[in-house]
N, C-alpha and C positions, 0 to 999 in steps of 0.2 A: 519491635517488642513482640513477644511471643503472645498468643491469644490467652494463654492462661495468665500471664501478667496483665493484660489489658484489662482483664476482668477485676482487678484490684481497684481500678479507678471508678469514680462515680460516674453515671451517664452525663455525657456533654463536657467532662473536664478534657482539657489539652494533655494528654498522657505523653505526647511526643515531645513536648517543649519543657521549658524551665518554669517552675512554679513562680507566682509573683511575690513569694515570700510572705504570703497570709498564712496564718495558722492552719494546720491540717482540717479539712473539712470532715466532720464527725458523720459517718455513714455506718449504721448498723450491719448492713450487708457485707461492705467493705471489710470492717473489722473483723467480721466472722471468718472471711475468706483469706485475707492477707495477713501474714505474719507482722506483728508490731516490730518495727526495727528501732533500737535505741543507738543514737549517735552520742558518743561520750567524748566530749572535748576536754582535755586537761590543759590548764593554764597556769603559768607562774611569770608574772611581769613581761607578758608578751602582748600588753594593751595595743601597741602599734601593728599588731599581726591578727589580734584576735578578731576584730569586726570582719575581716575577709574570711576567716574560717568559720564564723557563724553563718555570714551570708551564704556560703557555698553549701552548707548543710541545709539552711532554709531553702535553698534553691534546687533541691532534689525533685526529681520528677516523680519519684515514688512517694505517696502521700502519708501512708500510714507509718509515721516515724515520730518519735520523740527526740528533743535535743536537749541534753544535759551538759551544762558548763560547770567543770568543778574548778574553782580558783584556790590555788594552794598558797594562800596568804601572800597574794600580790601586795606590792607597796607602789606600783604605778597606778595608772589610770584604768586598769583592767576591769574593776568592778563597775564603773561608770559606763564602759563600752558595753559589757555584757547586759546591764540594766536598761541599757537605751532600746534594746530589742524587746521590752516588755515581756508579755506572757507568751511570746513565740518559743522562749527558751526557759528552761528551768535552771536558775542559777544556784549553786551551792558554794559558799563561801567558808572556807574552812582554815585552821592554822596551817602554816608550813609544816610539811612533813615528808615532802619527796614525792616522786612521780608514782611509786609503788602506792603510796597512801591515797593518791589522787584515783588511780584505778580502782583500788578497793571501794572508795567512797562512791564514785560514779555507778559502779556495778551495782552496789547495794541500794542505790536509789532508782535504778532503772527497772523497767517492766517488759522490755522486748525480749522475744524469743530468739532474736538476731542481735548481735551486738557489734557495732563498728566503732573503732577507735579513731580520734582525729586530734592530733596535736594543734596546739593553738597558733603555731606558725606555718601550718599546712593548709591545703584546700582539696575539696572534693569536686570533681567534675559533676555536672547535674545528673548524669545517668548512673552514677556510682552505686547507690544503695539499690537501684533497681536491678542492676546487674548482678549484684551480690545475692539478692534475694532469688534471682533466676538460678544461679549456680547452686544454692543450696537446695532448691527444689528438685533440680536434676540430680543431685547426688546426696540422696537422703542418708547415706552412711558416713558422710564426711562431717567432721566437727568443726573445721576451720577452713578458711580460705584466705592466703597470702598473696599479695600483689608485688609485681616488680614495678615499684614506684618511679616515677619520673621525677628527676632533680631539675629545680630552677633556682637562679639567683634573683636578679632584678626584674626580669621580664618572664611572663609565664609563656611566651611564644618562643622562648630560647630554653629548650629543655632536653635532657638526655636521660636515658635509662640508668637507675642505680645499679642494676647488675646485668652487663652485656652478655653474660653467658647463663642468663636465668633459664632453669629447666622447668618450663611450664608442663602442667599436666596433673594427674592424679597422683598422690603420695601416700604411700603407706610404709612408714618409717619404724614401726613398732618393733618388729623382730630385729632390724640393725641397730636400734637403740638398747635394747636388751644386752648386745654385744659391745656398746660403747661407741657406736659408729654415728655420726651426725649425717643427716641428709646434706648434699651439696648443691650449690647453686640455686637456692631459692631464698636468697637473702631479702628481707623486707625490714620496715620500721612501723612504729606505732600505727601511722596513718594508712598503712596498707594491711592492717589486720582486721579481720572480721571472724566471728564465732558463732556456734549455736550456744544457746545459754546453758544447756545442760552441761557442756564440756567447761566452759569458762566457770560454771559454779564449782566444779571439782578442783580449780586451780586458785580460784581468788576466795577469800582474802589472802594475800600472800604477805610474808614478814615486812614489817616497815618501820623505821624509826629514822632520825637524821644519821645515825651512824651506821645504817644499813643501805648499802647502794645496789638496790635491785631496780631492774628496768623491765622492758617489754622481752628482752632476751630470756628472762626466766619463764615467761609466758610461752613463748615460742617452743622453748626447749621441753616443757611439760606437754605441749600439744603434740609433738612429734612422737612422744613416748606413749600417749594415751589414745590417740584417734588418727584415722586417716583423714587426708584433707586434700585441698585444691591449691596448686600453685598456678596462678593467673597472670599471663603476661598481657595485659591490656592497659590501656591508659585511662585509667579511672581516677587517680589521685596525684597530686603534686606535692613532693617534698622539698621545702625551702631550705636552701643550703646558706648559712651565714656564720657569723663568728661566735655564736653562742650556742650551736649545737653540741651539747655536752657527749650526747652518745653516737651522733652521726659522723662527725669529723675524726674518725679513727686514725687517721694518719698524723694528726696533731694532738690526740688525746694523750695526756699523761700516762705514761707506762704504768705508773702506780694505781691509776683509776682503773685501768684493765685488770691489773693484779687483784684489786678489792672486789671488783665485780665477778670475776671468775671464781674467788675464793668463796663469797657469800652464796652466789648461786649454787655452787657445789654442796655447800654445807645445807642449805634448806632444801634443795631437791632431794638430796639423799633421805632427808628426814620425812619428807611429804610424801613421796612416791617411790614405791618398790620397783616400778618399771624404769625409773631414772638411775637405778644404783649405779651402774657402769659408766654412763656420761657425767653423773654427778661427781665421781670419783676422779675422773679425768679433769674436770673443771676445778675441783678443789686442789689437786696436786699442781695443776698449772699456775692457778693463783697464788699458791703458797710459794712456789719457785719464785714467781715474779716479784713478789713482795720481798722475799729474802735478798734478792740481787739489787732490786731498784729502790726499796724502802717503801714507807707507807703503811708499815705494820701498826695497827692498834693493839693496845694491851689486851683487850677482851677476845681477841681472835683466837689465842692459844688454848683457852679452856673450851672453846667451841669446836676447834680442831680435835681436841683429845677426845671430846663427847663423840665426835664422829668416827674416829678410829676405833672407840670401844665398841660402837655399833657394828663395825665392820667384821669383828672377829680377829683373832691374832694373825692368821694368815694373810687375810686380805689387807689388813692394817700395815703388815710388814712389807707387803708388795706396795702399797701406796706410799710409804716413807721412801722406799727405794726408787720408785717413779720420780717422786719429788726431787730426790739427790740428783737423779740424771738430768732433770729438767734445770735444775739450778746451773749446772756446769753447762748447758746449752745457752741458757739465758746469759750466763756470764761472757761466754764467747761472743753472743750477740752484742753485749754491751761494749766488749773491747774492740768491736770493729766498727763501731760507730764514729 
């Protein structure tokens, strides 16, 4: 641990080990020097995993943190599990509205200058938050830090990197995103995403409703366009792989879900961020093409697409329609070869 970070802990505390899961010890000097970190746990019917996720948040060696659990209308024993931790965590129980609404709710309730997301089926290693704080202190111009998560199934000792070609280092993709070029080989998921509050405040709240399928990809895309960041290839978090990972299991995910996610991300990113215009149009066209070929079209999509096309202007709108037509042909060829 760096000397700068060591000063964040009260005298006599064991800053190198795992906290005993007692509530953070309040210390005026510590709170003045150390940034408060908000760990936001989003949960929906993952009661059989939730306790492990909360325990990993409570076990952080970095003490100046708050833990917020947002339960998105679970019907299992999730609320009972969360309440068993008492006042060590703040529980927000809400009606089911999807992951985007859980992110929005958790962020609105948080106070931290640094935000770390944690899915209820994943876990943090004890030094995760401490390392994230260190990274942000060392890189004051970086608004985000995305990790190369380690994947595991039944045993945490049997794990593998999510992205074997992960490109660690400082990333500034803002100019490339203006041209519609996404950064490569920095794939991550919710539990590997950390942000400065001022950046996330520009992105959240994001649109949400049961008919709007947006996830952390929306946040990541906006981050690439708005701020430099850090891609971190260190073992800080574990992502659990199981049969219910809607967004993780891309190999088995329904192609229609991919189409809906791309279309809706494109629609709303274009409307929210001028910096995202080019990548948003690419996402919109790709989603439009996938849904044309594979189905999954919702009646309200077409008025939304028309609105975006009118915002583009005639020339760009025509190019977008042409791009979509080409992608429809390519998606059709892909389908015929399956």
